[in-house]
ROSEDO-71639 format. One record per residue: x, y negated, z negated of N, C-alpha, C in turn; residue in one letter. Coordinates in pm, whole numbers, padded with zeros to 5 digits, always signed. Layout:
<recs>
XYZXYZXYZA;...
</recs>
This chain:
<recs>
+05707+11622+00956+05777+11564+00843+05825+11424+00884M;+05813+11330+00794+05859+11193+00820+06009+11182+00793H;+06069+11077+00845+06212+11055+00823+06237+11006+00682S;+06354+11038+00630+06392+10991+00497+06426+10843+00502L;+06396+10773+00394+06439+10633+00387+06587+10628+00351D;+06644+10510+00350+06789+10495+00329+06834+10550+00194A;+06756+10530+00091+06795+10577-00043+06798+10729-00049A;+06698+10795+00010+06695+10941+00010+06803+10999+00100L;+06830+10931+00211+06938+10975+00299+07072+10970+00225T;+07093+10865+00148+07216+10855+00069+07222+10967-00035E;+07110+10996-00101+07108+11105-00199+07141+11238-00134Q;+07095+11258-00010+07124+11382+00061+07273+11392+00095L;+07334+11280+00135+07479+11280+00160+07556+11313+00033R;+07517+11252-00078+07584+11277-00205+07568+11424-00245V;+07450+11478-00223+07425+11620-00258+07511+11713-00174A;+07519+11687-00045+07600+11772+00043+07747+11764+00003A;+07794+11644-00026+07934+11629-00068+07958+11701-00200R;+07864+11692-00293+07878+11760-00422+07892+11910-00403E;+07807+11967-00320+07813+12112-00294+07951+12151-00245V;+08004+12077-00150+08134+12111-00092+08249+12078-00185L;+08242+11966-00256+08352+11926-00345+08365+12019-00465A;+08255+12078-00508+08260+12171-00621+08320+12306-00582K;+08342+12325-00451+08396+12451-00400+08516+12423-00310R;+08621+12362-00363+08736+12330-00277+08792+12457-00213P;+08827+12444-00088+08883+12559-00017+08779+12651+00042G;+08652+12626+00013+08543+12708+00066+08475+12632+00179T;+08451+12700+00289+08380+12641+00402+08241+12704+00411A;+08140+12621+00423+08002+12669+00429+07936+12625+00559L;+07849+12711+00610+07763+12669+00721+07658+12573+00665E;+07590+12504+00753+07486+12411+00711+07381+12483+00626L;+07346+12605+00663+07247+12681+00587+07297+12710+00445S;+07427+12730+00429+07484+12752+00297+07479+12627+00212G;+07502+12513+00274+07491+12386+00201+07348+12368+00153I;+07252+12393+00241+07110+12381+00204+07076+12475+00088R;+07121+12600+00096+07091+12696-00013+07145+12647-00146R;+07267+12593-00148+07327+12545-00273+07251+12423-00325R;+07214+12332-00237+07136+12214-00280+07006+12260-00344I;+06939+12354-00281+06811+12401-00333+06828+12485-00459E;+06928+12573-00462+06952+12658-00579+06988+12574-00702H;+07074+12476-00681+07118+12390-00793+07022+12276-00822D;+06915+12266-00742+06813+12162-00759+06876+12021-00764K;+06964+11994-00667+07036+11867-00665+06945+11753-00619I;+06854+11780-00525+06756+11680-00483+06617+11739-00501V;+06519+11652-00514+06382+11698-00537+06286+11649-00429D;+06336+11642-00305+06252+11600-00193+06280+11690-00074F;+06184+11694+00017+06197+11776+00138+06282+11701+00241A;+06360+11777+00317+06441+11719+00424+06456+11824+00533Y;+06481+11777+00652+06494+11868+00766+06641+11907+00787S;+06661+12012+00867+06797+12050+00904+06866+11936+00978D;+06791+11864+01061+06846+11750+01135+06895+11643+01040R;+06818+11617+00934+06859+11515+00836+06982+11559+00758E;+06989+11687+00723+07107+11738+00654+07229+11731+00746L;+07211+11769+00872+07322+11762+00969+07369+11618+00984R;+07275+11523+00986+07311+11382+00995+07387+11335+00873G;+07347+11381+00757+07417+11345+00633+07560+11397+00635A;+07578+11520+00679+07711+11579+00686+07795+11507+00793V;+07732+11468+00904+07804+11396+01011+07862+11265+00959A;+07788+11194+00875+07840+11070+00816+07959+11101+00727V;+07952+11207+00649+08064+11246+00563+08187+11283+00646L;+08164+11343+00761+08276+11373+00851+08338+11243+00901I;+08253+11149+00943+08302+11019+00990+08379+10945+00881D;+08340+10965+00756+08409+10901+00642+08532+10979+00599M;+08559+11090+00666+08673+11178+00638+08666+11240+00498E;+08541+11262+00450+08521+11328+00322+08486+11476+00340Q;+08451+11511+00462+08419+11649+00499+08486+11678+00632V;+08534+11801+00648+08590+11842+00777+08509+11959+00830K;+08517+11977+00960+08440+12081+01028+08537+12175+01099I;+08505+12303+01094+08584+12404+01166+08485+12495+01238A;+08521+12536+01356+08436+12628+01432+08479+12770+01406N;+08382+12860+01404+08411+13001+01386+08494+13054+01502G;+08579+13148+01476+08671+13201+01577+08600+13275+01689A;+08486+13333+01661+08419+13416+01761+08289+13357+01814L;+08262+13236+01784+08136+13180+01830+08127+13032+01807G;+08006+12983+01807+07986+12840+01791+07946+12802+01649K;+07957+12894+01556+07926+12864+01417+08015+12750+01367S;+07956+12662+01289+08029+12549+01232+08036+12566+01081E;+08155+12545+01028+08178+12556+00885+08230+12424+00833Y;+08177+12382+00719+08210+12252+00661+08279+12271+00527F;+08378+12187+00500+08446+12190+00371+08485+12048+00332S;+08502+12027+00203+08540+11896+00152+08688+11871+00178A;+08720+11748+00210+08860+11707+00221+08906+11658+00084T;+09034+11628+00072+09085+11572-00053+09013+11441-00085A;+08989+11359+00018+08918+11232-00004+08777+11256-00055A;+08710+11358-00003+08575+11390-00048+08572+11441-00191G;+08670+11522-00227+08678+11574-00363+08705+11459-00460I;+08797+11370-00426+08827+11256-00514+08706+11163-00527L;+08639+11136-00417+08519+11050-00423+08412+11112-00512A;+08392+11242-00502+08297+11312-00589+08338+11300-00736F;+08466+11328-00763+08515+11324-00901+08505+11184-00961E;+08523+11084-00879+08517+10945-00925+08376+10889-00925R;+08281+10967-00876+08141+10923-00873+08116+10813-00772G;+08194+10811-00667+08180+10707-00564+08084+10750-00457Q;
</recs>
């Protein structure tokens, strides 16, 4: 699979944020974010787990998403922050 261009990478970030912002208080693993993106048909292009993880990492750096580790293992759970929810609601 080839790498996404900048426009598609941005669309993937927006899609990941949308999934999390629509579910405030809910934390999802990366696989859960992917399932929601695909189920809701938010994007119409193929992307890798690495690209999705990169998109979420940028959202973490922007403080729009936070990460929590599972209590019994290395599972990572992602949820929208207040800033992420407001950015989604404002269409930013």
